C-alpha positions in Angstrom: 145.3 102.7 107.0 147.3 105.9 106.6 148.3 106.9 103.1 151.7 105.5 102.1 153.5 108.9 102.3 155.6 110.6 104.9 152.8 113.1 105.3 149.5 112.1 107.0 146.2 114.0 106.4 146.0 117.1 108.5 143.6 117.0 111.4 140.2 118.5 110.7 141.1 121.8 112.4 144.1 122.2 110.1 142.2 121.3 107.0 140.2 124.6 107.0 140.9 127.1 104.3 143.8 129.3 105.5 143.7 133.0 105.1 146.9 134.8 104.3 147.2 138.6 104.9 148.9 140.6 102.2 150.0 144.2 102.7 147.8 145.3 99.8 144.7 143.2 100.3 143.3 139.9 101.7 144.0 136.8 99.6 142.3 133.4 100.3 144.9 130.8 99.7 143.4 127.4 99.1 144.7 124.4 100.9 142.6 121.7 99.4 143.8 118.1 99.9 145.3 117.0 96.6 145.7 113.3 95.9 147.9 112.0 93.1 146.8 108.5 92.1 149.2 106.1 90.3 147.7 103.5 88.0 149.9 100.8 86.4 149.3 99.3 83.0 149.5 95.9 81.2 152.9 96.0 79.5 155.9 96.3 81.9 159.5 95.1 81.4 160.0 94.7 85.1 156.8 92.8 85.8 157.0 89.6 83.7 156.2 87.3 86.6 152.4 86.5 86.5 152.3 86.5 90.3 153.6 90.0 90.5 150.9 91.6 88.2 148.3 91.7 90.9 150.8 93.0 93.4 151.7 96.0 91.3 151.0 98.4 94.1 153.7 99.6 96.5 154.0 97.5 99.6 152.8 99.7 102.5 155.3 98.0 104.9 158.2 99.4 102.9 159.4 103.0 102.9 158.8 104.9 99.7 162.6 104.6 98.9 162.8 100.9 99.6 163.2 98.4 96.8 159.9 96.7 96.0 160.3 94.3 93.0 156.6 93.8 92.7 155.8 97.5 92.4 154.9 98.5 88.8 156.8 101.8 89.1 159.9 100.5 90.9 162.2 100.8 87.9 161.1 104.3 87.2 163.3 106.0 89.8 163.5 109.6 88.3 159.7 109.5 87.9 159.1 108.4 91.4 161.7 110.8 92.9 160.2 113.7 91.1 156.7 112.9 92.4 158.0 112.4 95.9 159.9 115.7 95.8 156.8 117.4 94.5 154.7 116.0 97.4 157.2 117.4 99.9 157.0 120.9 98.4 153.3 121.2 99.2 151.4 121.2 102.6 148.6 119.0 101.6 149.7 116.8 98.7 149.3 113.0 99.0 150.6 110.2 96.8 148.4 107.1 96.5 150.4 104.1 95.4 148.2 101.3 96.6 146.2 100.5 93.5 147.0 97.1 91.9 145.1 95.0 89.4 145.8 91.8 87.4 147.1 93.6 84.3 145.5 90.9 82.2 144.8 92.5 78.8 141.1 92.2 78.9 138.4 95.0 78.8 136.4 93.5 81.6 139.4 93.6 83.9 140.1 97.2 83.1 136.5 98.1 83.7 136.4 96.4 87.1 139.9 97.8 88.1 138.7 101.3 87.4 135.5 101.0 89.4 137.4 99.3 92.3 139.9 102.1 92.4 137.2 104.8 92.8 135.5 102.7 95.4 138.8 102.1 97.2 139.5 105.8 97.6 136.0 106.9 98.9 134.5 103.7 100.4 132.0 102.9 97.6 130.8 99.4 96.8 131.3 98.3 100.4 135.0 99.0 100.4 136.7 100.6 103.3 137.5 104.3 102.4 141.2 104.9 102.2 140.7 108.7 102.7 137.9 108.6 105.3 139.1 111.8 106.9 138.4 113.7 103.6 134.9 112.4 102.8 133.2 115.6 103.7 136.0 117.8 102.4 136.7 119.4 99.1 139.3 117.2 97.4 141.3 117.5 94.1 142.2 114.2 92.4 145.1 113.9 90.0 145.2 110.6 88.0 148.4 109.4 86.4 148.2 106.1 84.4 150.6 104.3 82.1 149.5 102.2 79.1 146.1 100.5 79.8 146.3 102.2 83.2 144.9 105.2 81.3 141.9 103.1 80.3 141.5 102.0 83.9 141.5 105.8 84.7 138.7 106.3 82.1 136.6 103.6 83.9 137.4 105.4 87.2 135.9 108.6 85.7 132.8 106.7 84.7 132.4 105.4 88.2 133.0 108.8 89.8 130.5 110.4 87.4 127.7 107.9 88.0 128.2 106.5 91.5 126.0 107.9 94.3 128.7 107.1 96.7 131.3 109.2 95.1 131.7 112.4 97.3 130.2 115.4 95.5 133.0 117.6 96.7 135.7 115.4 95.2 136.7 116.6 91.8 139.2 115.2 89.2 141.5 118.2 88.6 144.0 116.6 86.2 144.7 113.4 84.3 148.1 112.5 83.0 148.1 109.8 80.3 151.4 108.0 79.7 151.4 106.0 76.5 147.8 105.2 76.8 146.1 103.6 73.7 142.7 105.4 73.4 140.0 103.2 72.0 137.3 104.2 69.5 134.5 102.4 71.3 135.8 101.0 74.6 136.6 102.8 77.8 135.3 106.3 77.0 136.2 109.1 79.4 133.4 110.6 81.4 133.7 114.2 82.6 130.8 114.3 85.2 133.2 114.4 88.2 135.7 116.8 86.5 136.6 120.1 88.1 135.8 123.0 85.8 139.6 123.7 85.8 140.5 120.1 84.9 143.4 119.7 82.5 144.6 116.7 80.6 148.3 115.9 79.7 148.9 113.3 77.1 152.5 111.9 76.9 153.5 109.7 73.9 156.4 108.3 72.0 156.1 107.8 68.2 158.1 104.6 68.3 155.6 103.0 70.7 154.4 99.9 68.9 152.2 98.8 71.8 150.2 102.0 71.9 149.9 102.4 68.2 149.2 98.8 67.1 149.4 96.0 69.6 146.9 97.5 72.1 144.2 97.5 69.4 143.8 93.8 70.2 142.6 93.0 73.7 144.4 89.8 74.2 147.3 88.2 76.1 150.5 89.3 74.1 152.2 86.2 72.9 155.7 87.5 73.5 154.8 87.7 77.3 153.3 84.2 77.2 156.5 82.8 75.7 158.5 84.5 78.4 156.3 83.1 81.1 156.0 79.5 79.9 158.9 77.2 80.5 158.2 74.8 77.7 159.3 77.4 75.1 162.8 77.1 76.6 162.6 73.3 76.3 161.6 73.6 72.6 164.4 76.0 71.8 166.8 73.6 73.6 165.7 70.7 71.4 165.8 72.8 68.2 169.3 73.9 69.0 170.1 70.2 69.5 169.2 69.4 65.9 172.4 68.5 64.0 173.5 66.5 61.0 177.1 66.0 60.1 177.3 66.6 56.4 180.9 65.5 56.5 179.7 61.9 57.2 177.4 62.0 54.2 180.2 63.3 51.9 182.6 60.7 53.3 180.2 57.9 52.7 179.4 59.0 49.1 183.0 59.5 48.2 183.9 56.0 49.5 181.6 54.4 46.8 183.3 51.6 44.9 182.1 48.9 42.4 181.7 45.5 43.9 181.0 42.3 41.9 177.9 40.7 43.5 177.8 37.7 41.1 179.6 34.6 42.6 179.5 32.7 39.3 182.8 32.4 37.5 183.5 35.0 34.8 180.1 36.7 35.4 180.2 40.3 36.4 177.4 42.0 38.4 178.8 45.3 39.6 177.1 47.2 42.5 178.2 50.6 43.8 178.6 50.1 47.5 179.7 52.6 50.1 182.5 51.8 52.5 180.9 49.8 55.3 182.4 51.8 58.2 181.7 55.1 56.6 178.2 54.1 55.7 177.5 52.9 59.2 178.6 56.2 60.5 176.3 58.0 58.1 173.3 55.8 59.0 173.9 56.2 62.7 174.1 59.9 62.2 170.8 59.9 60.3 169.1 57.8 63.0 170.4 60.1 65.7 169.1 63.2 63.8 165.7 61.5 63.5 165.7 60.8 67.3 166.5 64.4 67.9 163.8 65.5 65.5 161.3 63.4 67.5 162.4 65.2 70.7 161.5 68.5 68.9 158.1 67.2 68.1 157.6 66.2 71.8 158.7 69.7 72.9 156.2 71.2 70.4 153.5 69.1 71.8 154.5 70.1 75.3 154.3 73.8 74.4 151.0 73.4 72.7 149.5 71.6 75.8 151.0 74.3 78.0 149.2 76.9 75.8 146.1 74.9 76.5 146.6 75.1 80.2 144.8 78.1 81.8 147.2 80.9 82.6 146.7 82.0 86.1 146.9 85.7 87.3 146.7 85.7 91.1 144.9 88.7 92.4 145.0 90.6 95.7 142.7 89.4 98.4 140.4 92.3 98.2 139.9 91.6 94.4 139.0 88.0 94.7 136.0 87.2 92.5 136.1 90.6 90.9 138.7 90.1 88.3 139.2 87.6 85.5 142.4 85.8 86.4 142.5 82.9 84.0 142.9 82.5 80.2 143.8 79.8 77.7 146.0 80.7 74.8 144.9 77.6 72.9 141.3 76.2 73.1 140.7 72.4 73.3 139.4 72.2 69.7 142.3 74.2 68.3 144.8 72.1 70.3 143.3 69.0 68.7 143.8 70.5 65.2 147.4 71.4 66.0 148.2 67.9 67.4 146.6 66.2 64.4 148.8 68.1 62.0 151.8 67.4 64.1 151.0 63.7 64.1 150.7 63.7 60.3 154.0 65.3 59.9 155.8 63.1 62.4 154.3 60.0 60.8 156.1 60.8 57.6 159.3 60.1 59.4 158.4 56.5 60.1 159.2 54.9 56.7 162.6 56.6 56.6 163.5 55.5 60.1 162.3 51.9 59.5 164.3 51.7 56.2 167.4 53.1 57.9 167.3 50.6 60.7 166.7 47.7 58.3 169.6 48.7 56.1 171.8 49.1 59.2 170.9 45.6 60.3 171.6 44.1 56.9 175.0 45.7 56.9 175.3 46.3 53.1 175.1 49.9 51.8 174.6 50.5 48.0 174.6 54.1 47.2 171.3 53.9 45.3 169.8 52.3 48.4 170.5 55.4 50.4 168.2 57.5 48.4 165.6 54.8 48.5 165.9 54.6 52.3 165.3 58.3 52.7 161.7 58.0 51.4 161.8 61.7 50.6 158.2 61.8 49.4 156.9 60.2 52.6 159.3 62.3 54.7 158.7 65.7 53.2 155.2 65.7 51.8 153.3 66.2 55.1 155.7 68.9 56.1 155.7 70.7 52.7 151.8 70.6 52.8 151.7 72.0 56.3 154.0 75.0 55.6 152.6 75.8 52.2 151.4 79.4 51.8 149.6 81.3 49.0 151.3 84.6 48.2 148.0 86.4 47.5 145.7 85.0 50.2 148.5 84.4 52.7 146.6 81.2 53.6 147.9 77.7 54.1 147.3 74.9 56.7 149.8 76.2 59.2 148.7 79.9 58.8 145.1 78.9 59.1 145.9 77.3 62.5 147.9 80.3 63.6 145.2 82.7 62.4 142.6 80.8 64.3 144.7 80.9 67.4 145.1 84.7 67.2 141.4 85.1 66.5 140.6 83.1 69.7 142.8 85.5 71.6 141.2 88.6 70.4 138.6 89.3 73.0 138.0 92.6 71.4 139.4 94.6 68.5 139.0 98.3 68.7 141.3 100.6 66.7 143.2 103.0 68.9 144.7 106.5 68.6 147.5 108.2 70.6 145.4 111.1 71.9 142.3 111.5 74.0 141.2 114.4 71.8 138.5 112.4 70.0 137.0 111.2 73.3 136.9 114.8 74.6 135.9 116.4 71.4 132.3 117.1 72.4 133.2 118.4 75.9 134.3 121.7 77.3 137.7 120.0 78.0 138.5 119.6 74.3 140.9 122.5 74.5 142.3 121.6 77.9 144.8 119.0 76.5 148.6 119.4 76.5 150.3 117.0 74.1 153.9 116.0 75.2 156.0 114.1 72.6 158.9 112.3 74.4 160.1 110.5 71.2 163.5 112.2 71.5 164.0 110.6 75.0 163.9 107.2 73.3 167.4 106.0 72.4 166.1 104.7 69.1 165.4 108.3 67.9 169.2 108.7 67.4 169.6 105.6 65.2 168.5 107.3 62.0 165.7 104.8 61.3 162.8 107.1 61.0 162.2 106.3 57.3 162.2 102.6 57.8 160.0 102.9 60.9 157.6 105.2 59.0 157.2 102.5 56.3 156.6 99.8 59.0 154.0 101.7 61.1 152.1 103.0 58.0 151.6 99.5 56.7 150.5 98.2 60.1 148.1 101.1 60.7 146.7 100.6 57.1 146.0 96.9 57.9 144.3 97.7 61.1 142.1 100.4 59.4 140.9 97.7 57.0 140.3 95.3 59.9 138.3 97.8 61.9 134.9 96.7 60.5 132.1 94.6 61.9 133.5 91.1 62.9 131.3 89.4 60.4 132.9 91.5 57.6 136.5 91.0 58.6 138.9 89.4 56.1 141.1 86.8 57.8 143.8 87.7 55.4 144.3 91.1 57.2 145.2 89.4 60.4 147.7 87.2 58.6 149.0 90.2 56.7 149.6 92.0 60.0 151.4 88.9 61.4 153.7 88.6 58.3 154.4 92.3 58.5 155.6 91.9 62.1 157.6 88.8 61.3 159.2 90.6 58.3 160.9 93.0 60.8 162.5 90.2 62.8 166.1 90.6 61.8 167.2 86.9 61.9 164.2 85.9 59.8 164.6 88.9 57.4 168.3 87.9 56.8 167.4 84.2 56.4 164.8 84.8 53.7 167.3 86.9 51.7 169.2 83.7 51.2 166.2 82.2 49.5 166.4 84.7 46.6 167.8 82.0 44.3 164.9 79.7 45.1 163.1 80.6 41.9 166.0 79.6 39.7 166.5 76.4 41.6 162.8 75.5 41.4 162.9 76.1 37.6 165.9 73.9 37.2 164.3 71.1 39.3 161.0 71.5 37.4 162.9 71.0 34.1 164.6 67.9 35.4 161.4 66.8 37.1 159.5 66.8 33.8 161.8 63.9 32.7 161.3 61.8 35.8 158.5 60.4 37.8 160.3 60.6 41.1 157.8 61.6 43.8 160.7 62.7 46.0 161.9 65.2 43.4 158.4 66.6 42.9 158.1 67.2 46.7 161.5 69.0 46.6 160.2 71.2 43.9 157.1 72.0 46.0 159.3 72.8 48.9 161.5 75.2 47.0 158.5 76.9 45.6 157.1 77.4 49.1 160.5 78.9 50.2 160.3 81.3 47.3 156.8 82.3 48.4 158.0 83.1 51.9 160.9 85.1 50.4 158.4 87.2 48.3 155.9 87.6 51.2 158.6 88.7 53.7 160.5 90.9 51.2 157.3 92.8 50.2 156.7 93.6 53.9 160.2 94.4 55.1 160.7 98.0 56.0 164.3 97.7 55.1 165.8 96.8 58.5 164.5 98.4 61.7 167.0 96.8 64.1 170.3 98.4 65.1 172.6 96.1 67.1 174.8 97.8 69.7 176.9 96.2 72.4 175.2 96.0 75.8 171.8 97.1 74.4 169.3 94.3 75.1 166.8 94.1 73.5 168.4 95.6 70.4 167.3 99.0 69.2 164.4 98.7 66.8 163.6 95.0 67.5 159.9 94.2 68.0 160.6 93.5 71.7 162.3 97.0 72.0 159.4 98.8 70.3 156.8 97.0 72.2 158.3 97.3 75.7 161.1 99.9 75.9 159.6 102.5 73.6 156.3 101.9 75.4 157.9 102.7 78.7 159.8 105.9 77.7 156.8 108.0 78.9 157.1 106.9 82.5 160.9 106.9 82.9 160.8 110.5 84.2 158.3 113.2 85.1 159.5 115.3 82.2 159.5 119.1 82.7 156.4 119.8 80.5 154.5 117.1 82.4 155.7 118.3 85.8 154.8 121.9 85.0 151.3 121.0 83.8 150.7 119.0 86.9 152.0 121.8 89.2 149.6 124.3 87.6 146.7 122.1 88.6 147.6 121.7 92.3 145.4 123.8 94.6 147.2 123.2 97.8 149.6 125.5 99.5 153.3 125.6 98.5 155.6 125.4 101.5 157.7 128.4 102.2 161.3 128.2 103.3 
């Protein structure tokens, strides 16, 4: 198959080194075939469809300018056009866009994808060589990878350095890393197939949360899972359907009147009864709310079971059997624990619902009976126990479950850095690195939030530094601390917990009153308020002071976690920025076209 460019490899006769005569002397002008190889990564705002991940290469049936929704680089028009223009400026420059991999955030997949790419180009491992005409020629390879595509490139370098099938005359002349997270242990770069003149360009954005933090965890990012799984939408629909008309409660309570329940003459037995019509409306509203709450529980169960269903990542035909393409977010045992907790909480609703129906059937509504019918202790105790959290350990039943789920998803944890310098430190290429900071190209850089972002990223990186120990020595609290730190930057949640600031005073007042009563419902309310206060303290301590900046027509909002993980992570590949382009051009050893 011919390379997907408008320029096919020269015939063998035209591939010889050309000699140009100069008036002063003879100069040998190299015309080595140069191949630029594009390698996509894991995180991509335009590639959320799981079926598109394995098809992240450009469809060879389409012209280079044609729209290809499955191509990883499709939305990066300035970047693509700059590369295409560069290719047309040189006589023997080729652009390889045919590499695709599952994109699953797993170290084994990255390793196999890198090896496969090397074999695909030269015909190793039983693959058909894509550049068969160049096998006996001197060839210069230029690798450009975004995100974990850079780690796929590192595995490519290992394959090229160690494979006996890699052509000896093929040399890696440049590597351009775009927002690549460089691991401490995994995916080290190997320089065995490097040209002596090889140069490395490292492009990064300081607001890139994926490169600096998220990529440390080799797992399926949960925000992607939620986008891909339909039951999350069903859950949100049911949650939004939760409603209770407080007006009906107020109307029923205000309608209370004394009624003599003693039929004997001159005997008075006064009962405080609510107006029958208004009370019926209140009880019906309460039963409707409980029914809606049960729908929420059903939706949660559906989402949990969907997390337990293996996620499928279809792969290209030539990669069948070579790539991991399935993963569960929730193991069978952890699903059972979640469902058991959910069942306990939902069971607490049963006494309330039963009492409300019995009262509705009886048709008489004393105001005191309303509070008896609510069965607050039975209703709230399981929920209060589940959401409880200790401010120091950050532990509690719910957070133990969530922590276990995250731990199950961490196939590997390896602290990352934003530069390949450490990996190349012991090589002669340690000084052949150009660092290109494109932070100013990120729209967030103009929102005057550097102080807040600095607080946020410093805390996260401190947590990960503590977590970067042997697995047996890790403190589960660090993982929960990282999660709470992320949640504390979610603007709706941050604003919500600010409203809980008075929870301490309310809890104190209730406690004072509770000491004079044995009401189990009141004690549960006190526990609930104390838990809300704990959440307020935990989130407030971790808030950076507001990262998000809302602006019309900007979605996701500047500074939101979604923005920092996806948009900031993609800034490096939006264009072939001048310093990046010039560094690449200096490494091309094919002839520049004249005229």
